[in-house]
MIGU-591006 format. One record per residue: residue number from 1; x negated, z, y negated of N, C-alpha, C in turn. Coordinates in steps of 0.05 Angstrom, whole numbers, plus 32768, in hexadecimal, padded with zeros to 4 digits. Example, Ala and Ser with C-alpha at 12.3 -4.5 7.8 and 13.67 -1.06 7.14 Angstrom:
2
   num    n.X    n.Z    n.Y   ca.X   ca.Z   ca.Y    c.X    c.Z    c.Y
     1   7EF8   809C   8072   7F0A   809C   805A   7EF8   809C   8042
     2   7EFF   808E   802D   7EEF   808F   8015   7EFE   809D   7FFF
REM end
This chain:
109
   num    n.X    n.Z    n.Y   ca.X   ca.Z   ca.Y    c.X    c.Z    c.Y
     1   8083   7DF6   8332   806E   7E01   8322   8072   7E0A   8307
     2   8062   7E20   82FF   8073   7E27   82EA   8062   7E21   82D5
     3   806A   7E20   82BC   805F   7E16   82A2   804D   7E2D   8298
     4   803C   7E15   8292   801F   7E32   8285   801F   7E34   8266
     5   801C   7E45   825B   8022   7E41   823D   800B   7E35   8239
     6   8014   7E25   821A   8003   7E17   820A   7FEB   7E28   81FB
     7   7FCA   7E1D   81FE   7FBA   7E31   81F6   7FB3   7E1A   81DA
     8   7FB1   7E2C   81BC   7FB3   7E20   81A5   7F98   7E22   81A2
     9   7F91   7E23   8188   7F71   7E22   8172   7F78   7E31   8163
    10   7F5D   7E3B   8157   7F66   7E4A   813E   7F7C   7E39   812C
    11   7F76   7E21   8125   7F7B   7E12   8111   7FA4   7E13   8117
    12   7FAB   7E11   812F   7FC6   7E18   813B   7FD0   7E31   8131
    13   7FB9   7E4A   812F   7FC5   7E5F   812B   7FC7   7E66   8105
    14   7FB8   7E58   80F9   7FB8   7E56   80DA   7FD9   7E40   80CB
    15   7FE2   7E32   80E1   7FED   7E2E   80DE   7FEB   7E0C   80DF
    16   7FDD   7DFC   80F0   7FD6   7DE0   80EB   7FE4   7DD3   810D
    17   7FDB   7DC2   8111   7FE5   7DB5   8121   7FE2   7DC5   8146
    18   7FEE   7DC1   8152   7FEB   7DD8   8166   7FD9   7DBA   8187
    19   7FC1   7DC6   8192   7FBC   7DB1   819E   7FB5   7DC8   81BF
    20   7FC6   7DB7   81C8   7FC0   7DBC   81ED   7FA9   7DAF   81F8
    21   7FA5   7DC9   8208   7F8D   7DC3   8217   7F94   7DC4   8236
    22   7FA5   7DD0   8238   7FB8   7DCF   8255   7FCC   7DBF   825F
    23   7FD5   7DB4   8269   7FF2   7DA3   8268   7FFE   7DB7   8270
    24   801F   7DB0   8265   802E   7DC6   8264   803C   7DC6   827B
    25   8047   7DB0   828D   8042   7DAF   82A9   802E   7D9C   82BA
    26   8030   7D9B   82CF   8020   7D94   82E2   8029   7D82   82F7
    27   802D   7D61   82F0   8044   7D5A   82FE   8034   7D4D   831D
    28   8041   7D5E   8333   8034   7D4D   834D   804C   7D3E   8356
    29   803B   7D32   8369   804D   7D1B   837C   8030   7D0E   8389
    30   8045   7D0B   83AA   8022   7D05   83BC   801C   7CED   83AB
    31   8019   7CDD   83A1   800D   7CC3   8390   7FF5   7CD2   8382
    32   8005   7CE0   8370   7FF1   7CEA   834E   7FDB   7D03   8358
    33   7FEA   7D0D   836D   7FD4   7D22   8380   7FBC   7D13   8386
    34   7FC6   7CFA   839D   7FA6   7CE3   83A1   7F97   7CDE   838C
    35   7F9A   7CDC   8378   7F97   7CCF   835F   7F90   7CE6   8353
    36   7F8E   7CF9   834D   7F85   7D0E   8341   7F6F   7D19   834C
    37   7F6C   7D2A   8368   7F61   7D1E   837C   7F40   7D15   8375
    38   7F54   7CFA   837B   7F2F   7CE2   8379   7F29   7CEC   8363
    39   7F35   7CF3   8345   7F23   7CF5   832E   7F1D   7D0D   8330
    40   7F26   7D27   8336   7F0E   7D2D   8333   7EF5   7D2E   8342
    41   7EF8   7D22   8358   7EE3   7D23   8368   7ECE   7D0D   8363
    42   7EDC   7CF9   835C   7ECA   7CDF   834A   7EBE   7CF4   8333
    43   7ECF   7CF5   8324   7EBF   7D08   830E   7EA9   7D21   830A
    44   7EA3   7D30   8322   7E93   7D44   8326   7E7C   7D2F   8336
    45   7E84   7D18   833D   7E6E   7D12   8349   7E55   7CF7   832E
    46   7E6F   7CEF   8328   7E65   7CEB   8303   7E50   7CFE   8302
    47   7E5B   7D11   82F1   7E45   7D2A   82ED   7E37   7D36   82F6
    48   7E2E   7D36   8306   7E24   7D30   831C   7E09   7D27   831D
    49   7E14   7D08   8318   7E00   7CEF   831E   7DF0   7CF2   82FC
    50   7DFE   7CED   82E0   7DFB   7CF5   82CC   7DE6   7D14   82CC
    51   7DE5   7D23   82E0   7DD3   7D3C   82D6   7DBA   7D2B   82E2
    52   7DBE   7D25   82FE   7D9F   7D15   830C   7D93   7CFD   82FF
    53   7DA3   7CEE   82F7   7D98   7CE2   82D6   7D8B   7CED   82C8
    54   7D97   7CFF   82BA   7D84   7D12   82A1   7D66   7D1E   82AC
    55   7D70   7D29   82CC   7D59   7D3A   82DF   7D41   7D1A   82D8
    56   7D48   7D08   82E7   7D30   7CEF   82EB   7D27   7CE5   82D8
    57   7D32   7CDF   82BB   7D23   7CE1   82A6   7D11   7CF1   8296
    58   7D1A   7D15   8299   7D01   7D26   8299   7CEA   7D23   82AB
    59   7CEF   7D1F   82BF   7CE0   7D17   82D9   7CC4   7D01   82CA
    60   7CD7   7CE9   82C4   7CC2   7CD5   82C4   7CBB   7CDD   82AD
    61   7CC8   7CEA   8295   7CB7   7CF3   827E   7CA1   7CF8   8275
    62   7C9F   7D03   8294   7C91   7D1D   8298   7C76   7D15   82A8
    63   7C7B   7CFB   82B0   7C6A   7CF0   82C2   7C65   7CF9   82E1
    64   7C85   7D05   82EA   7C7C   7D13   830A   7C8B   7D04   831D
    65   7C87   7CEE   8315   7C93   7CCF   832C   7C86   7CB5   8328
    66   7C83   7CAF   8337   7C71   7C99   833D   7C8B   7C84   833D
    67   7C79   7C6A   8331   7C8D   7C4A   832F   7CA1   7C50   8346
    68   7C93   7C48   835E   7CA5   7C49   8371   7CBD   7C5F   8375
    69   7CBC   7C72   836F   7CCD   7C8E   836D   7CDF   7C86   8356
    70   7CD0   7C82   8341   7CEB   7C76   8329   7CF2   7C5D   8334
    71   7CE5   7C4B   8338   7D02   7C2D   8346   7D14   7C3E   8353
    72   7D09   7C50   8370   7D1F   7C54   838B   7D39   7C65   8373
    73   7D29   7C76   8366   7D42   7C8B   8352   7D52   7C7C   8349
    74   7D50   7C69   8335   7D56   7C59   8323   7D6F   7C40   8336
    75   7D6A   7C38   8349   7D78   7C2D   8363   7D8B   7C39   8369
    76   7D85   7C56   836D   7D93   7C6D   8383   7DB5   7C6E   836A
    77   7DA5   7C6E   8357   7DB2   7C80   833E   7DC9   7C62   8335
    78   7DC0   7C4F   8336   7DD3   7C37   8331   7DE8   7C38   8343
    79   7DDA   7C2F   8359   7DEB   7C2F   8376   7E04   7C4C   8378
    80   7E02   7C62   8372   7E10   7C7D   836F   7E27   7C70   8354
    81   7E21   7C67   8341   7E26   7C5B   8329   7E42   7C43   832E
    82   7E30   7C36   833F   7E43   7C1D   833C   7E61   7C27   8354
    83   7E5A   7C3C   8372   7E68   7C46   837B   7E89   7C52   8376
    84   7E78   7C66   8360   7E8C   7C75   8350   7E9F   7C5B   8347
    85   7E9F   7C45   8331   7EA4   7C38   832C   7EBB   7C2A   8341
    86   7EB0   7C28   8357   7ECA   7C1C   8371   7ED3   7C28   8373
    87   7ECD   7C41   8379   7EE2   7C5A   8382   7EF8   7C59   8375
    88   7EEC   7C5C   8353   7EFF   7C63   833E   7F14   7C4F   8339
    89   7F10   7C30   8343   7F25   7C17   8343   7F2C   7C20   8357
    90   7F2E   7C30   8370   7F3A   7C28   8384   7F4E   7C32   8383
    91   7F52   7C4E   836F   7F5C   7C61   836A   7F64   7C65   834D
    92   7F6D   7C45   8347   7F6D   7C3F   8325   7F65   7C4E   8317
    93   7F51   7C57   8318   7F48   7C64   82F7   7F28   7C54   82EE
    94   7F31   7C5B   82D3   7F1C   7C4E   82CB   7F01   7C62   82C0
    95   7EF4   7C54   82B2   7EDA   7C60   82AC   7EDF   7C7C   82A0
    96   7EF6   7C6B   8289   7EFA   7C8B   8274   7F12   7C9C   8285
    97   7F15   7C9D   8297   7F28   7CAF   82A0   7F15   7CC1   82B5
    98   7F02   7CBF   82B2   7EE5   7CC9   82BF   7EE5   7CE6   82AC
    99   7EE1   7CDB   8292   7ED9   7CDD   827E   7EE5   7CF7   826A
   100   7EE8   7D1D   8280   7EF9   7D27   827C   7EED   7D3C   8266
   101   7F05   7D4C   824F   7EF9   7D4C   8249   7EF2   7D77   823E
   102   7EDC   7D7D   823B   7ED1   7D94   8249   7ECD   7DA9   8235
   103   7EEE   7DA5   8222   7EF1   7DB9   820D   7EDD   7DB1   81F5
   104   7ECE   7DD2   81EF   7EB6   7DD5   81DC   7EA4   7DC8   81F2
   105   7E9D   7DC2   8200   7E90   7DAE   8204   7E84   7D94   81FC
   106   7E9E   7D86   81F4   7EA1   7D70   81ED   7EA9   7D62   8209
   107   7E9D   7D42   8202   7EB7   7D34   8222   7E91   7D29   8232
   108   7E9D   7D2A   824A   7E90   7D29   8264   7E72   7D14   825B
   109   7E80   7CFC   8256   7E67   7CE1   8246   7E61   7CE8   8230
REM end
């Protein structure tokens, strides 16, 4: 795999420290491919869970949900979060590993 050029921000162009947003080299082996794929998939699932949670809160605050629906949705979201954590542990990932840096959008969590 070829090396990718390092990206720098405007402070680096002014003589400040260089920041890297893309690793210079991606190490590939059968072990870390599985873990990397698990990290990507679990991060995306957790991101979708967070979106669903925010939407549920908006609907709840807007009065669009019955008490029963609120209870069911809360339970489903808690189960999903627990399953994500369980799967992350199976792949040797911590919650911090799923908190990816989205660049200018900040961190996922």
